[in-house]
N, C-alpha and C positions, 0 to 999 in steps of 0.2 A: 107167679114166680117170685121168689124173694130176691131183692137187690142185696148185694154183698157191699158192706160198708168198708171201702178200702182206706179211708181215712182212719177209721178207727183202728184198722189192722196195721196201718203203718206206726200209730201211736203204740199199740201195744208191742209190735216188734222193736220199736226203739227204746220202750222201757225193758224188753227182755235183752237187748244189746248191753244196756246199762248194768243188768243183774250179771249178765254174762261176764262183763269184764271184772266185776268184783270177784265172781268165782274163778276167774284166770288168775288173777292176782294173787288170790288164797292159795290156788293151785301152783303157782310159781313157788311157793314156799315148800310145797311137798317135793317139787322136782329138783331144787337145789339141795335139798337134804339127800334124796335119793342118789342123784347124779355123783355126790362125793363120797357118800358113806354106805350106799345101797341098803339104807334103813328107812322103813316106811314109819313116818311119825304121825300116829293118830292122836297125837295132842295139839296138832296144829290149829284145831279150832279153839282150843283154851289159850293158846298163845295169842291168837287173834283176839281174844276177849280181854285178856290182861292188856293188850295195846290200847283196846277201846277205854277200859276202866283208868288205865294211866293217864290218858288225855282229859277223861272226865276230872281226875284229880287236879290235874295241873291247872285246867280250865275254870271248872267251877269251884273246887276247892281253894285252890291259892289264886285264883282270879287272874291268871296270866292270859294276855291276848293270844288269839288262836295262832298266830304266827310263831309264838314262843311256845305253846303248849304242844303243838304237832311235832317239832324237831325232839322236844323233851320225851314225848312219849314213844317216838320212834327209837331214840337212844335207849329207852328201857326196853323195847322190843328187841333190840340188839344185844342188850346186857343178859335178859333172860335167855335168849338163843347160845350165848356163850357159856352161861353158868350150867344149862342143862346138858351142853356138849361136854363140858370139862367134868361135871360132877356125877352125871347118869350115864350118857352114852360111851364115853370114852372107857370107863371100866367094862362096859360089855364088848369091847372089841374081841373079836374071834369067837364069840357066843353065835350061836344059832340064830337067823332071822327071826324066827318066831318068838325067841326069847327078848330080843330087842322090840319087836310089836308090842308084847305084852307090858313091858316097861312103859312104853309110851301111852298105853291106855290107862295104866295106874297113874301115871305123871298127870295125864288130863284130870282124873279124879281129884288129884291133890291140888291142882289149881283152881277147879271149880270150888272146893273147900276152903282154899285161901281167900278167894274172891268173897265168898259168904260170910267168912269172919271179918274181913276188912270192911267191905262195903255194904253188906247185907244181902238178903236174898230177893228183895223188891227190885223190879225194873225201874230205870231210870231213863232220862232224856238227856243226850247232850246238849250243851249250849248250841244255839244256831249260829254257825258262822259261815254258812254258804248261802242265806237268804231264800226267801221263798216265792219270788217273783218267777212266773213261768218262761220258759224258753220256747220259742216258736221256730220250727225248721220248716219254713214254707208254710203250709196251713196246718202242719201238725204241732201238736202240744207236747211237749216233755218237761217233766219235773226238773228244776234245776240241779237237784241234789244228783239225781241220776245221769245228767249231763257230765257234773263235775266229776262223779266217780268213775265215770267211763273214760273221760279225758285223763284222770290222773292215772288209773290203772293201765290204760294204753301206752302212756308215757313211760312209764316205770318198766312195763314189759319190754318195750322196744329198746329202753336203755339196757336191760339185762342182755338181751339179744346180741346187741352191739358189744357189749361187755366180753361175752363168751367168745365171739368173734375176733375182737382187736386188743382186748386189754390182757396184760401180761397174767394177771391174777385169774382171769377167766380161761385163759388157756392152760394154766396150771390145773384148774378145776376139771376142765374136760381131760387132761391128760390123767389126772388121779381117777377120775370116773372111767377112764377106758381100761387102764392097768396101772393098779398101784405099784407093782413091783417095778415096772418100766419108770413110773414116775419117779420113784426112790433113786433107780440108778442113774436119772437124769439131773439129779440134783434138787428135786422139789420136795420141800418139808411137809409131807403128806398131813402129819398131825395139826399143823397150821392150816392148811387147806380145809380140813374137817372143821376146825373152828369157824373160819372165814365163812364157810358154807352155812353154819348154823347161825351165826351173826347176821348175815344177808337175809336168811329165811326168817328169822325173829323181827327184823326191820320190815320186810315185805308183810309179816303177818300182822305187824302192829298198824302197818297203813291200811291195810284192808279191813282191819277192826274198827279203826275212825271211821272209814267211809261206811261200812255196814251199819255201825252204831248212829250215825249221822241220819241214816235213812230210817232205821226200825226201831231204834233206841238200844239201849243195853241191858243185860240181865245176865245172871250166871248160866242161864239155858242157851245163850247166843253162840257157844261153841258147836252146836248142832251145825251151823252153817259149814264147818269143817268137813262133815260127811259129804254135803252135795259137792265140794270141791274134791274130795276123795273120787267122786264118781267122774269128774272132769278129768283128772290127770290118769285115771285108769283107761278111759276111753281115749284121750288124746296120746297116752304114753308117758309111764312114769318117769321116763329119762329126758323128755322131750319138753323144752320151753315153747316151741313153736305149738306143740301138741297142747300145751295147757291153754294156750290162746285160744286156738281153734276149737278145743273141747268146750271151753267155758262160753264161747259165743254160741256154739251148737246147744248146749244144755241150757243157757239163759233163754235162747229163743224158744225151745221145745217146751220149757216150763211156762213161758209167758202165754204162749198160744194155748197150751193145755188147761191152764188154770182159768184162762178167759173164755173159752168156748166149751169146754167140757167140765170144768168144776176144778176148784182146788184139791178136792180129793182124789182126782185122776193125776196130780203131778209127780207124786212119788211113784206110781205105779208106771207112768210112761217113762220117767227118768231110768228107773231101774230096770224097766224093760230094754231100753237102749244099751243099758250096760252089759245085760246078759247077751243081748244080740252081738254086740261088737266083740264081746270076750269069746264067743263061739266061733266067730270068723277070723278075729286076729286077736290072740290071747295076749299079744304084748301091746295092744293099744293101735290106733291109727297112724301113730307116727313114733311108736317106740321101738327100741332095738330088739331084734329078735333073741337076742342072748340074756334077756331080762329072766332073773331067777323067780320062778313062781312059789309062792308061799303054799 
């Protein structure tokens, strides 16, 4: 009889929770944009990449300390979101959802090309600003970067949930997401809400990019992380912040368990198998609104 190593399983699960938190933070960017504009932004992974490279430039290029480079990179992410909304998305208002979707796909390619022109195509490492000493939770060992990433992502998502519930701007965003016409009639400036959603999504994506880059390095291909986050929000529900959180944790754990016990080649198979299973049972996601428009 083979003894099951529960300590190893716990360590794998903790690593999966950390990865799931980063997926959930990236998924939050999807949700913010979809809730406000009903647009699926497939360039979110590339926005994440830009945030990571901005931090790289401020920290390694300009020599700023991490506590100054992080807010500067987040500001760049928010500015990028505002520019994309005003220059690319707003002119598409009234067009079909598939048209907006295709525009974001093209936008992702443009951002990848811009990164390769400005920083080159070779992978790079972010300056180590988290430390490398391990963290022990009881007998279990966890990477410090995973623990910090989980704590930051959980804090940010909690703040967004509270903002949606109690902050005036969050209430305006929820009202706009529910019925734009009714929001207009109540005096809500809907275009401003659109811009606000894209700015917040850009900031969240940039933060996720910094954390993902700190763990695995940066490269023009790191935007592929956004596809895993897309699975998360489809499973959790495209318009649900809580769904993004639960979907991220679920997908992170499944990928960690699958990669460890079955092999890395099975991660994609199991993850997208989960996606298909959820869509067959609940096409609008585990926590999504039934009225979500299908593409």
